[in-house]
N, C-alpha and C positions, 0 to 999 in steps of 0.2 A: 178326308175319307180314312176310316180306320183300316189298317192293314190286317188281313187275316194271316195267322201263323202259317208258315210254309207247309208244315206237315198236315195241318187241318185242311188247307186249300187243296193240296195234292190229293189227299185221300177222299175228301168230300166230292171232288170232281170225278175221281175214278169210280167211286161207289154209286154216285148219282146215276151214272149211265148203266150200272149193273143191277141196281136195287129193284127187286120185285117182291115186296113184303106180302107174300101170299099165304104163309103158314104161321100160325100162332104157336108160341112155346112159352110156358110159364116156368120161371126159375125162382125158387125161394132161397134166399140167402141164409147163412147160418146166424147172422145177427145184423145190426144196422150196417148201412154202407160205410166202408172204411178202406184204408189202403190195402188190406188183404185182398180186396176185390178188384184191384187196379186193372188187370187184363180184361175183365168183364166190362168194366166201365169204359175202357178205351175202345173195345170192340163195338160198344154201343155208340160212343161219341164219333167214331170215324166211319160208321156205316158198314162195318164188317158183317154184322148180322143181317142187315138188309140186303147186302150183296149176295148172301146165301138164300135169299127168299124167305127170311124169317122175320117175324115181329115178336121180339122177346120182351115179355113182361117180367121185370125184375122186382121181386117183392121182399122187403125186409120183414121178418116174422115178428109177431107180437110176443112170442115166447120162443126162445132158442131151442127148446125141446121139440117144437112142432115140425120143422121142415122135413126131416126124413120120414116122419109119420104121415105127413100129407102125401108124399110120393108113394109110400107103401099103400095108402088108401086110394091111390090113383086120382087124387085131387090136385096134383101138380105134376108137371112133366119131369122136372129135375130139382134137386136140392143140393146146396152146399152143406157138407158135414165133415166130420173128422174120421180119419181111418180107424183110430182106436174104437170109436163109437160104432163104426160099421162092423168091426170084428165082434163086438158085443151083440149087435143086432143079429148077425149071422148065427151066433150061438143060440139065440132065442127063436130062430126060424122066421124072422121078419123078411118079407120078400123084396129086399133091396139089393142092388148090385152097383158096384163102382163102374162108371163108364169113362171117367176122366179125372185128371188131377189138376188142381190149381197151384198148391204149394207142395213141393215134393221132398220136403225135409222137415224134421221136427222144429217147432218154434220154442218148445219148452226148454227152460234152462234152470240152473241153480245159481242164484245171484247173492252176492254179499257186498258190503261196502267196507269191510275190514281188510285193509291192505296186508295184514299179517297172514291172511289165509291164502295160501298159494295153491292148494289142492283140496279136493273134497274131504280128505282124511283130516285136515286141519280143523274141521268143524266138530271134532270129537268134544262132547260136553257142552256144545253150543245149542242155542234155540233156533229151530228151523220152522218158519211159517209155511203153512199150506192152506189151500182153500177147498180142495175136493179130495175125498178119500178114494180108495180103490186104486185106479190106475196111477194116480199121482203118488200114492204111498209106495206102490210097487216100483215106480220109477226112482224115487228117492232111495229106497232100500238097495236097488241095483247099483246106482251111482256110488253110494257109500261103500258097499261091499266090494265093488270093483277096485276101489282105492284102499281097501284093507281095514275098514271098520264096519261095525254092525249098526243097523238102524236104531237099536235100543241104546246105543252109546251117544245119541243126541236126544234133545227134548223137542218133540213135535208140538207145534202150537197152531191151532186153527184160527186164522186171522180173518176168516169170513170175507174173502174176496178183496181185502184191503192190503194186497201184497206190497205195493210201493210205500204207502204211508206207514205200514208196520215196520218196514226196514229203515226208512228214513228217520222215524221217531225213536228207533232203538228198542222197539217192543220185541223184535227178534234179531238174531245175528245174520240170518240168511233166509231166503225164500225159495221154494220150489214151485214151479208153475208160471213164473214170469216169462213173458215172451221176449225173445231177443230183439224183435223189431218194434216192440211197444214199451213194456216196462223198462227195459234197459235204456231205451232212448229217453223215456220220461225222466229217469234218474239223471241222465246227462244234462237234460235241459234244466233240471233243478240244481245244477252245479256240482253234482256228485260224480264220482269215478267208479262205476260198478265193476266188480270182478265177476266175470260171467263164465260159467262152466256149461258147455253144451252137453246135453244128456247122452247124445249118441257117441260122444268121445269117452264115455265111462260105462260101457257095457250094455246100454239100452239099444236094441236093434233099431236102425234107422227106419222111419216110416213116413208116409205121406201125411202132412198135417191137415191140409184142406183138400177134400175130394168132391167130385160131382157124382151123385147117385141117381139112379132111375129105378122104376119098378122093374123087377126081374122079367115080367111078362112083356114089357114095352121097350127094353133096352136096345133092340135091334132097329128101332124106327129110324128112317132116313133123316128126319129133322134133328135127331140127336147127333148124328154124324156131321150134319151141316153146322150145328152149334159148336162142336169141337173144332172144326176147321176154322170157323170165324174167331173162336177164342185164341187159337194158335196165331192167327194173323194179328189179333189185338195185342197179344203179348209181344210179338215182333215189333210192332209200332211203339209200344211202351218202352222196350229196350233201346230202340233207335232214337227215341225222342222223349226221354224221361221227364225233363223239366217242362217242355211244352205240353205234354200230356197232363202233368200235374196242374198247370195253369188252366187248362180246359176243364179238368175235374173240379178245381176250386171255384171256377166261375159257375159251373152247373150246381155245385153244392156249397154255397158260401158259408153255411153254418159249420162246415168241416174244414174251412180254411184256417187252420191253426198251426203254430210251429211244430207241435207234436205230430200232427198228421203229415205235415210236409216232410219231417225227418223220417217218419215211419215209411212213407212212400219211397224214399230213397233207400232206406235200409232193407226193404222187402224186395227190391228189384232182382237181386241174384237168387232169390228163393223160389221164384215162379217156375213152373214146369214149361220148358221150351216146347215140348210136344205133349199137350194135355191128354191125348189118347193113349200114350205109351204106358204099358203096364210092366212093372218089375215084379214078376211072379215070385221070385225067390225072397224078396224083401217082405212080401205079404205073408209068405209061409213062415218066415223067421219071426215076425211080430206076432203071428197067431200062436206060435210055440211059446213065445215069451209070456203071453197072457195065460196060456194053459199052465205053464210052469208056476205061475204066480197065483193059480187057482181063481182066476178072474173069469174064465169060461169053463164050461163043463166038459167040452170035447173039442177036438180039432175038426174044423169044417174045411173041406177042400176049397182051394182058392176059386175054382171055376163056379162055385155056388154063389160067391159074393163079389167077384171082380172080373171084369172083362176089358179087353183093349188090345192094341197092337203091341207086339213084343220085338 
């Protein structure tokens, strides 16, 4: 007889007695299922959603630009997106509001493989690869300026979403936009030793990387509160049983059972929001000001127009 992992047995038994899946909720992810979604997947695996009386339909999008727009059009209940994108949507008047947080710190980094580079200012005269203009360019300029050089003192190279390969092959000397839990881990698995500069350490206001948004008209629904309670429980189980939860995830998604995803699963653990409903209003205000100062939004939108939660 095959033994069931203790945490699975314990919580399956508990939730089986509580589960009353009576209300449907549709969640559209920001991209395909990956370790960034671990608390959601664990909440689903352990029955935390069912215990709240929810039947959650988790949908990976065909196009990563679609999830927030589906919610804005009331074609989905919730979507995973990025706080910087939400700020831009708010500036455009899109009726979205943050109701929860999945990852409550930036993942963006400036990465190099050159051991002689000890600080961002050492990149003066070097080639820096990027994939997306706008926010990424403003982030790079801020990091460099914070360390005493101007962005026009480096050469920016569009590497068209090939950050890791461009750096490993020497096409560029550094990249901006690589995630600390993905690209940095990928380079380590390739036998490299990346030098990683976290953007929030160099003048970029801290922000929530992955957030949960609802339509502004529907943000007060009880099923959203239930979802956030279940998500909090899912993260607690993930933190308590990281390896067992990974094994359950890998069994459910064998195509994702790779060394990189396993490494990313572990690397992302400390980045998840312990209380998804908690809102740091001051941080949202500071990042909104950062975008305005960099002329990426036309005006300052009050936080209450695009973010809600417990404080």
